[in-house]
Kinemage of the C-alpha trace (Angstrom):
@kinemage 1
@onewidth
@group {chain A} dominant
@subgroup {mainchain}
@vectorlist {calphas} color= white
{ca met a 1} P 29.081 -39.765 -59.413
{ca thr a 2} L 32.827 -39.278 -59.881
{ca pro a 3} L 34.804 -36.853 -57.692
{ca arg a 4} L 35.213 -34.613 -60.733
{ca glu a 5} L 31.509 -34.526 -61.542
{ca arg a 6} L 30.655 -33.966 -57.881
{ca trp a 7} L 33.118 -31.095 -57.487
{ca ile a 8} L 32.055 -29.267 -60.640
{ca arg a 9} L 28.334 -29.721 -60.004
{ca thr a 10} L 28.662 -28.559 -56.398
{ca met a 11} L 30.441 -25.390 -57.468
{ca arg a 12} L 27.784 -24.720 -60.117
{ca phe a 13} L 24.852 -25.094 -57.684
{ca gln a 14} L 23.713 -28.299 -59.352
{ca ser a 15} L 22.365 -31.394 -57.599
{ca val a 16} L 24.924 -33.870 -56.243
{ca asp a 17} L 24.921 -37.066 -54.221
{ca his a 18} L 26.912 -35.287 -51.519
{ca val a 19} L 29.266 -32.346 -51.047
{ca pro a 20} L 32.974 -33.115 -51.754
{ca asp a 21} L 34.966 -34.234 -48.717
{ca glu a 22} L 37.961 -31.875 -48.523
{ca glu a 23} L 40.149 -30.236 -45.892
{ca phe a 24} L 42.831 -27.520 -46.040
{ca gly a 25} L 45.636 -29.147 -44.036
{ca tyr a 26} L 47.519 -28.962 -40.737
{ca trp a 27} L 50.411 -27.166 -39.092
{ca asp a 28} L 53.521 -29.328 -38.641
{ca asn a 29} L 53.235 -29.178 -34.851
{ca thr a 30} L 49.625 -30.403 -35.118
{ca phe a 31} L 50.924 -33.765 -36.314
{ca thr a 32} L 53.389 -33.817 -33.408
{ca ala a 33} L 50.631 -33.118 -30.880
{ca trp a 34} L 48.258 -35.638 -32.436
{ca his a 35} L 50.868 -38.417 -32.423
{ca asp a 36} L 50.582 -38.342 -28.629
{ca gln a 37} L 46.781 -38.543 -28.960
{ca gly a 38} L 46.506 -41.552 -31.260
{ca leu a 39} L 47.417 -40.404 -34.773
{ca pro a 40} L 49.807 -42.961 -36.319
{ca lys a 41} L 53.407 -41.713 -36.448
{ca glu a 42} L 53.644 -42.314 -40.182
{ca val a 43} L 50.919 -39.704 -40.806
{ca asn a 44} L 53.235 -36.752 -40.406
{ca ser a 45} L 52.812 -34.211 -43.210
{ca asn a 46} L 50.311 -32.532 -45.472
{ca gly a 47} L 51.743 -34.643 -48.241
{ca asn a 48} L 50.654 -37.981 -46.816
{ca cys a 49} L 47.630 -37.341 -44.593
{ca asp a 50} L 44.777 -37.088 -47.129
{ca pro a 51} L 44.683 -40.847 -47.902
{ca tyr a 52} L 44.626 -41.602 -44.171
{ca phe a 53} L 41.604 -39.359 -43.541
{ca gly a 54} L 39.975 -40.402 -46.822
{ca phe a 55} L 39.611 -36.970 -48.421
{ca ala a 56} L 38.660 -36.501 -52.062
{ca pro a 57} L 41.576 -35.878 -54.432
{ca arg a 58} L 42.227 -33.014 -56.821
{ca ser a 59} L 44.793 -32.765 -59.622
{ca gly a 60} L 46.738 -29.931 -61.233
{ca val a 61} L 48.402 -29.096 -64.527
{ca pro a 62} L 52.174 -28.653 -63.926
{ca val a 63} L 53.100 -25.287 -65.460
{ca gly a 64} L 55.529 -22.808 -63.899
{ca ile a 65} L 54.677 -19.135 -63.352
{ca gly a 66} L 56.974 -17.962 -60.547
{ca leu a 67} L 60.674 -17.169 -60.256
{ca thr a 68} L 62.691 -19.366 -62.631
{ca pro a 69} L 65.267 -20.029 -61.384
{ca gly a 70} L 64.785 -19.079 -57.783
{ca phe a 71} L 67.526 -17.468 -55.729
{ca gln a 72} L 70.148 -19.734 -54.224
{ca his a 73} L 69.191 -20.858 -50.736
{ca glu a 74} L 71.981 -19.995 -48.281
{ca val a 75} L 72.474 -20.408 -44.537
{ca leu a 76} L 74.169 -17.170 -43.480
{ca glu a 77} L 74.361 -17.841 -39.740
{ca glu a 78} L 73.446 -20.703 -37.446
{ca thr a 79} L 73.201 -21.094 -33.662
{ca ala a 80} L 71.573 -23.633 -31.378
{ca asp a 81} L 68.335 -21.624 -31.439
{ca tyr a 82} L 68.034 -20.205 -34.946
{ca gln a 83} L 69.278 -19.976 -38.517
{ca ile a 84} L 69.591 -16.854 -40.619
{ca val a 85} L 68.945 -17.847 -44.223
{ca arg a 86} L 68.507 -16.267 -47.625
{ca asp a 87} L 65.673 -18.258 -49.166
{ca gly a 88} L 64.678 -19.108 -52.723
{ca thr a 89} L 62.905 -15.755 -53.153
{ca gly a 90} L 65.994 -13.805 -52.043
{ca val a 91} L 64.486 -12.845 -48.665
{ca thr a 92} L 66.769 -12.907 -45.622
{ca lys a 93} L 65.059 -14.193 -42.500
{ca gln a 94} L 65.723 -15.629 -39.068
{ca ile a 95} L 64.172 -19.070 -38.571
{ca phe a 96} L 63.839 -20.246 -34.987
{ca thr a 97} L 64.828 -23.882 -34.505
{ca ser a 98} L 64.239 -24.113 -30.764
{ca gly a 99} L 60.553 -24.893 -31.248
{ca lys a 100} L 59.396 -21.807 -29.353
{ca asp a 101} L 58.351 -19.817 -32.416
{ca thr a 102} L 57.275 -21.070 -35.849
{ca ile a 103} L 57.038 -17.626 -37.488
{ca pro a 104} L 60.270 -16.353 -39.111
{ca his a 105} L 61.651 -12.896 -38.371
{ca tyr a 106} L 62.198 -11.132 -41.693
{ca leu a 107} L 65.409 -9.131 -41.922
{ca asp a 108} L 65.826 -7.952 -45.526
{ca tyr a 109} L 63.988 -8.007 -48.855
{ca pro a 110} L 65.648 -8.164 -52.274
{ca leu a 111} L 63.165 -6.073 -54.291
{ca lys a 112} L 63.751 -2.453 -53.329
{ca gly a 113} L 63.060 -0.524 -56.541
{ca arg a 114} L 63.515 -0.412 -60.291
{ca lys a 115} L 67.187 -1.436 -60.242
{ca glu a 116} L 66.443 -4.722 -58.455
{ca trp a 117} L 63.309 -5.283 -60.534
{ca glu a 118} L 65.289 -4.968 -63.758
{ca glu a 119} L 68.420 -6.835 -62.650
{ca leu a 120} L 67.205 -9.512 -60.212
{ca phe a 121} L 63.542 -10.201 -60.895
{ca lys a 122} L 62.651 -9.650 -64.547
{ca pro a 123} L 65.260 -12.194 -65.706
{ca arg a 124} L 63.700 -14.713 -63.301
{ca leu a 125} L 60.228 -13.810 -64.575
{ca glu a 126} L 61.163 -14.213 -68.240
{ca ile a 127} L 57.993 -15.012 -70.147
{ca ser a 128} L 59.508 -17.105 -72.933
{ca leu a 129} L 61.405 -19.608 -70.779
{ca lys a 130} L 60.865 -23.069 -72.195
{ca asn a 131} L 61.061 -24.749 -68.796
{ca arg a 132} L 57.747 -23.250 -67.696
{ca tyr a 133} L 56.333 -26.366 -69.366
{ca pro a 134} L 57.692 -29.921 -69.176
{ca glu a 135} L 60.831 -29.827 -71.324
{ca asn a 136} L 60.178 -33.201 -72.914
{ca arg a 137} L 57.460 -32.898 -75.548
{ca asp a 138} L 56.353 -36.467 -74.873
{ca asp a 139} L 55.851 -35.603 -71.184
{ca trp a 140} L 53.471 -32.776 -72.084
{ca gln a 141} L 51.569 -35.027 -74.472
{ca ala a 142} L 51.226 -37.616 -71.709
{ca ile a 143} L 49.858 -34.951 -69.344
{ca lys a 144} L 47.318 -33.853 -71.953
{ca asp a 145} L 46.286 -37.420 -72.653
{ca gln a 146} L 45.812 -38.093 -68.936
{ca phe a 147} L 43.636 -35.074 -68.175
{ca asn a 148} L 41.686 -35.161 -71.433
{ca asp a 149} L 40.820 -38.818 -71.009
{ca pro a 150} L 36.997 -38.928 -70.726
{ca asn a 151} L 37.450 -41.455 -67.918
{ca trp a 152} L 39.602 -39.095 -65.796
{ca glu a 153} L 37.643 -38.795 -62.539
{ca ile a 154} L 39.544 -36.162 -60.529
{ca pro a 155} L 38.949 -32.363 -60.725
{ca val a 156} L 41.656 -30.662 -62.809
{ca gly a 157} L 43.013 -27.271 -61.772
{ca ile a 158} L 45.658 -24.813 -62.902
{ca gly a 159} L 47.512 -22.233 -60.820
{ca phe a 160} L 47.640 -18.573 -61.863
{ca gly a 161} L 50.080 -17.387 -59.231
{ca ser a 162} L 49.868 -13.998 -57.560
{ca leu a 163} L 49.686 -10.343 -58.561
{ca phe a 164} L 50.199 -8.687 -55.172
{ca gly a 165} L 51.240 -11.340 -52.651
{ca trp a 166} L 54.449 -12.294 -54.443
{ca leu a 167} L 55.507 -8.655 -54.772
{ca arg a 168} L 54.688 -8.094 -51.105
{ca asp a 169} L 56.833 -11.108 -50.170
{ca trp a 170} L 59.746 -9.898 -52.310
{ca met a 171} L 59.519 -6.285 -51.044
{ca gly a 172} L 58.042 -6.445 -47.567
{ca phe a 173} L 54.782 -4.882 -46.419
{ca glu a 174} L 56.131 -1.421 -45.637
{ca asn a 175} L 58.126 -1.146 -48.857
{ca ile a 176} L 55.257 -2.131 -51.144
{ca ser a 177} L 52.881 0.189 -49.308
{ca val a 178} L 55.229 3.140 -49.816
{ca met a 179} L 55.922 2.238 -53.456
{ca met a 180} L 52.244 2.339 -54.376
{ca tyr a 181} L 52.334 6.041 -53.498
{ca asp a 182} L 55.912 6.989 -54.403
{ca asp a 183} L 56.341 4.997 -57.628
{ca pro a 184} L 52.936 3.872 -58.923
{ca asp a 185} L 54.325 3.533 -62.447
{ca leu a 186} L 56.735 0.827 -61.340
{ca met a 187} L 53.985 -0.865 -59.346
{ca his a 188} L 51.730 -0.916 -62.403
{ca glu a 189} L 54.596 -2.245 -64.508
{ca met a 190} L 55.355 -5.103 -62.120
{ca val a 191} L 51.717 -6.176 -61.715
{ca glu a 192} L 51.128 -5.981 -65.456
{ca his a 193} L 54.266 -8.044 -66.103
{ca leu a 194} L 53.036 -10.751 -63.727
{ca ala a 195} L 49.625 -10.758 -65.429
{ca thr a 196} L 51.222 -10.983 -68.882
{ca leu a 197} L 53.476 -13.793 -67.701
{ca thr a 198} L 50.490 -15.655 -66.258
{ca cys a 199} L 48.338 -15.270 -69.363
{ca thr a 200} L 51.167 -16.296 -71.666
{ca val a 201} L 52.048 -19.379 -69.634
{ca ile a 202} L 48.557 -20.724 -68.943
{ca lys a 203} L 47.168 -20.009 -72.434
{ca arg a 204} L 48.599 -23.178 -73.938
{ca ala a 205} L 47.342 -25.341 -71.097
{ca val a 206} L 43.782 -23.986 -71.004
{ca glu a 207} L 43.507 -24.311 -74.781
{ca glu a 208} L 44.829 -27.883 -74.892
{ca ile a 209} L 43.422 -29.387 -71.673
{ca glu a 210} L 39.899 -29.469 -70.247
{ca ile a 211} L 40.446 -27.640 -66.954
{ca asp a 212} L 37.809 -27.332 -64.229
{ca tyr a 213} L 39.115 -24.515 -62.011
{ca ala a 214} L 41.952 -22.035 -61.554
{ca ser a 215} L 43.593 -21.108 -58.268
{ca gly a 216} L 45.824 -18.262 -57.138
{ca trp a 217} L 47.366 -16.919 -53.951
{ca glu a 218} L 47.405 -13.447 -52.411
{ca asp a 219} L 47.230 -13.324 -48.578
{ca met a 220} L 46.754 -9.557 -48.615
{ca cys a 221} L 44.377 -9.086 -45.673
{ca phe a 222} L 44.779 -8.684 -41.914
{ca asn a 223} L 42.099 -9.188 -39.273
{ca asn a 224} L 40.950 -5.600 -39.766
{ca gly a 225} L 40.812 -5.702 -43.560
{ca pro a 226} L 43.021 -5.556 -46.653
{ca ile a 227} L 46.571 -4.224 -46.795
{ca ile a 228} L 45.515 -1.800 -49.544
{ca ser a 229} L 42.246 0.068 -50.015
{ca pro a 230} L 39.538 -1.167 -52.394
{ca glu a 231} L 40.291 1.887 -54.550
{ca met a 232} L 43.953 0.905 -54.895
{ca phe a 233} L 42.913 -2.685 -55.490
{ca arg a 234} L 40.754 -1.569 -58.406
{ca gln a 235} L 43.515 0.662 -59.731
{ca phe a 236} L 46.385 -1.837 -59.680
{ca leu a 237} L 44.893 -5.322 -59.540
{ca thr a 238} L 41.326 -5.643 -60.842
{ca pro a 239} L 42.097 -4.952 -64.547
{ca asn a 240} L 44.949 -7.452 -64.468
{ca tyr a 241} L 42.845 -10.122 -62.778
{ca lys a 242} L 40.315 -9.576 -65.547
{ca arg a 243} L 42.944 -10.220 -68.206
{ca ile a 244} L 43.608 -13.606 -66.599
{ca thr a 245} L 40.008 -14.566 -65.885
{ca asp a 246} L 38.820 -13.513 -69.352
{ca leu a 247} L 41.341 -15.939 -70.847
{ca leu a 248} L 40.182 -18.655 -68.477
{ca lys a 249} L 36.495 -18.124 -69.205
{ca glu a 250} L 37.108 -18.054 -72.959
{ca asn a 251} L 38.371 -21.600 -72.479
{ca gly a 252} L 35.569 -22.847 -70.239
{ca val a 253} L 37.137 -22.252 -66.815
{ca asp a 254} L 34.463 -20.442 -64.789
{ca ile a 255} L 35.521 -21.382 -61.230
{ca val a 256} L 38.368 -19.098 -60.157
{ca tyr a 257} L 39.637 -18.729 -56.612
{ca thr a 258} L 42.521 -17.133 -54.805
{ca asp a 259} L 43.874 -17.978 -51.367
{ca cys a 260} L 43.597 -15.058 -48.947
{ca asp a 261} L 43.433 -15.253 -45.164
{ca gly a 262} L 42.164 -12.464 -42.931
{ca asn a 263} L 39.199 -10.141 -43.357
{ca ile a 264} L 38.408 -10.130 -47.098
{ca asn a 265} L 35.078 -8.279 -46.967
{ca asp a 266} L 36.283 -4.996 -48.492
{ca val a 267} L 37.960 -6.659 -51.486
{ca ile a 268} L 35.287 -9.203 -52.449
{ca glu a 269} L 33.657 -6.759 -54.884
{ca pro a 270} L 36.952 -5.758 -56.583
{ca trp a 271} L 37.765 -9.457 -56.917
{ca leu a 272} L 34.353 -10.173 -58.431
{ca glu a 273} L 34.843 -7.283 -60.843
{ca gly a 274} L 38.119 -8.922 -61.865
{ca gly a 275} L 36.443 -12.285 -62.431
{ca val a 276} L 37.583 -14.039 -59.243
{ca asn a 277} L 34.341 -15.611 -58.040
{ca thr a 278} L 35.428 -18.062 -55.324
{ca met a 279} L 36.634 -17.181 -51.825
{ca phe a 280} L 39.132 -19.423 -49.985
{ca pro a 281} L 39.629 -20.228 -47.120
{ca val a 282} L 37.145 -17.679 -45.618
{ca glu a 283} L 38.769 -17.186 -42.217
{ca val a 284} L 35.868 -16.754 -39.821
{ca arg a 285} L 37.490 -15.291 -36.699
{ca ala a 286} L 39.127 -12.615 -38.862
{ca gly a 287} L 35.666 -11.400 -39.879
{ca ser a 288} L 35.132 -13.329 -43.125
{ca asp a 289} L 31.813 -14.926 -42.212
{ca pro a 290} L 30.627 -17.342 -44.938
{ca val a 291} L 26.975 -16.891 -43.930
{ca ala a 292} L 27.165 -13.109 -44.217
{ca ile a 293} L 29.103 -13.373 -47.493
{ca arg a 294} L 26.552 -15.732 -49.032
{ca glu a 295} L 23.627 -13.612 -47.819
{ca thr a 296} L 25.243 -10.484 -49.285
{ca tyr a 297} L 26.384 -11.857 -52.651
{ca gly a 298} L 24.109 -14.847 -53.170
{ca lys a 299} L 25.161 -17.232 -55.915
{ca asp a 300} L 27.672 -14.753 -57.338
{ca ile a 301} L 30.101 -16.087 -54.734
{ca leu a 302} L 31.444 -19.623 -54.305
{ca ile a 303} L 33.054 -20.690 -51.029
{ca leu a 304} L 35.830 -23.114 -50.152
{ca gly a 305} L 36.414 -23.395 -46.404
{ca gly a 306} L 34.487 -21.294 -43.921
{ca val a 307} L 34.539 -23.713 -40.938
{ca asp a 308} L 35.735 -21.769 -37.903
{ca lys a 309} L 38.844 -23.463 -36.463
{ca his a 310} L 38.020 -21.825 -33.118
{ca ala a 311} L 34.827 -23.877 -32.965
{ca leu a 312} L 37.009 -26.997 -33.221
{ca ile a 313} L 39.242 -25.635 -30.445
{ca gln a 314} L 36.188 -25.101 -28.209
{ca gly a 315} L 35.074 -28.714 -28.503
{ca lys a 316} L 32.178 -30.876 -29.595
{ca pro a 317} L 29.154 -28.692 -28.685
{ca ala a 318} L 30.711 -25.705 -30.484
{ca ile a 319} L 31.547 -27.853 -33.505
{ca lys a 320} L 27.963 -29.076 -33.763
{ca lys a 321} L 26.534 -25.589 -33.333
{ca tyr a 322} L 28.777 -24.146 -36.020
{ca leu a 323} L 28.102 -26.867 -38.589
{ca glu a 324} L 24.364 -26.470 -38.004
{ca arg a 325} L 24.729 -22.733 -38.672
{ca ile a 326} L 26.301 -23.218 -42.109
{ca gln a 327} L 24.316 -26.339 -43.055
{ca pro a 328} L 21.583 -24.647 -45.137
{ca tyr a 329} L 24.154 -22.630 -47.066
{ca val a 330} L 26.249 -25.705 -47.834
{ca glu a 331} L 23.153 -27.565 -48.936
{ca glu a 332} L 22.148 -24.863 -51.444
{ca gly a 333} L 25.441 -25.473 -53.291
{ca gly a 334} L 28.520 -23.516 -54.272
{ca phe a 335} L 30.063 -24.199 -50.860
{ca ile a 336} L 32.602 -26.907 -49.977
{ca pro a 337} L 33.066 -26.739 -46.182
{ca his a 338} L 36.431 -27.283 -44.530
{ca val a 339} L 38.470 -25.704 -41.756
{ca asp a 340} L 39.272 -22.052 -42.545
{ca his a 341} L 43.039 -22.486 -42.335
{ca arg a 342} L 45.498 -25.212 -41.473
{ca cys a 343} L 44.218 -26.994 -38.392
{ca pro a 344} L 46.174 -25.860 -35.281
{ca pro a 345} L 47.576 -28.134 -32.562
{ca asn a 346} L 45.155 -26.876 -29.898
{ca val a 347} L 42.413 -28.802 -31.684
{ca thr a 348} L 42.546 -32.271 -30.130
{ca phe a 349} L 42.700 -35.321 -32.366
{ca asp a 350} L 39.519 -36.566 -30.658
{ca asp a 351} L 37.611 -33.380 -31.498
{ca tyr a 352} L 38.952 -33.369 -35.045
{ca val a 353} L 37.722 -36.924 -35.608
{ca tyr a 354} L 34.360 -35.839 -34.164
{ca tyr a 355} L 34.285 -32.885 -36.561
{ca leu a 356} L 34.949 -35.121 -39.569
{ca his a 357} L 32.346 -37.632 -38.387
{ca leu a 358} L 29.668 -34.970 -37.856
{ca lys a 359} L 30.451 -33.145 -41.110
{ca arg a 360} L 30.114 -36.402 -43.027
{ca glu a 361} L 26.872 -37.275 -41.249
{ca met a 362} L 25.282 -33.861 -41.804
{ca phe a 363} L 26.211 -33.549 -45.479
{ca gly a 364} L 25.655 -37.153 -46.540
{ca ile a 365} L 29.336 -37.857 -47.153
{ca pro a 366} L 30.108 -41.587 -46.992
{ca his a 367} L 32.377 -42.515 -44.090
{ca pro a 368} L 35.624 -43.949 -45.524
{ca glu a 369} L 35.687 -47.567 -44.350
{ca his a 370} L 39.481 -47.764 -44.156
{ca phe a 371} L 39.411 -44.781 -41.767
{ca glu a 372} L 36.474 -45.912 -39.667
{ca asp a 373} L 37.951 -49.404 -39.253
{ca arg a 374} L 41.267 -48.197 -37.831
{ca pro a 375} L 41.708 -49.171 -34.156
{ca glu a 376} L 42.593 -45.643 -33.013
{ca ile a 377} L 39.419 -44.249 -34.621
{ca lys a 378} L 37.246 -46.974 -33.112
{ca ala a 379} L 38.778 -46.239 -29.711
{ca ile a 380} L 38.092 -42.503 -30.022
{ca lys a 381} L 34.484 -42.980 -31.118
{ca ala a 382} L 33.861 -45.491 -28.320
{ca gly a 383} L 34.589 -42.698 -25.831
{ca trp a 384} L 31.961 -40.281 -27.153
């Protein structure tokens, strides 16, 4: 069974030889910590670690939906401990370089109201820009030929961007919250523009390429629930999601997920109503329990993630207990298990290797020989 067949069949609750072997990724300082615990120094980013661990690949169609061009990146101030920068989205933030804090301090947001929307953002969200597709016609034909080749073995996805998360990033949490009450017309206009942009851009790709799944990004939930109420979600977002997912489904794309951390429970139904049927990464400690979600929604919901990173932090007995808890739900299909966010540095490299080993054993995933044969992995497993 090819990785593509396995991925699609898993997500459609069909029989497979084993569940796909995927993981979400790692914080930068996780690599630093693990280098002292045996991870080779050359494995140092999310861009080069998947081959080392032996994870299954995925592929994506390269179309552009976001700001084009982005804002000019500028360093406005620099000290020994921090930089103040204006980034590619126009946001001004303080980035700490001392290593004590990895979370930026946000100072100013460029999208404040209609004036900035009209002058700064709409030109960068122009729907008809030619460079949202590869400029060279031959390049696009080569991409189509690659993904439409009947022998192509890797799942093919397409991104559909964001309807709320981008606006929140450009405005800030407080500003977008106030605008939804003070200027709902502008909020509707901006969300609808993003949905129109998305549909216009992806239409060509989904009509000309056989695509397996679509993925978006929102990050609109805290530990206690969503930033906006389910009622506001349905008012502003659900109809626009449906515009996008209807286009996708008309062209055979029936697996649609969006990336949202935090407690997603109150917005699962509005997402389902909008055609988003896959939850990712299902952050357990925040209250997004994959077992409870599956028991509530059954096969209407697909799951990517759902492995509690805190179980990995607690060590081997907790890892085993957690994987045993989700095992029957993974085995019924529609569930690709992996850590529910980027793996943090307080998970030891030893315990992470144990987690991968046990996950592969429990779900019948072949152990990658090139990984198992590495001296550092043999040394770790000899100590269990």
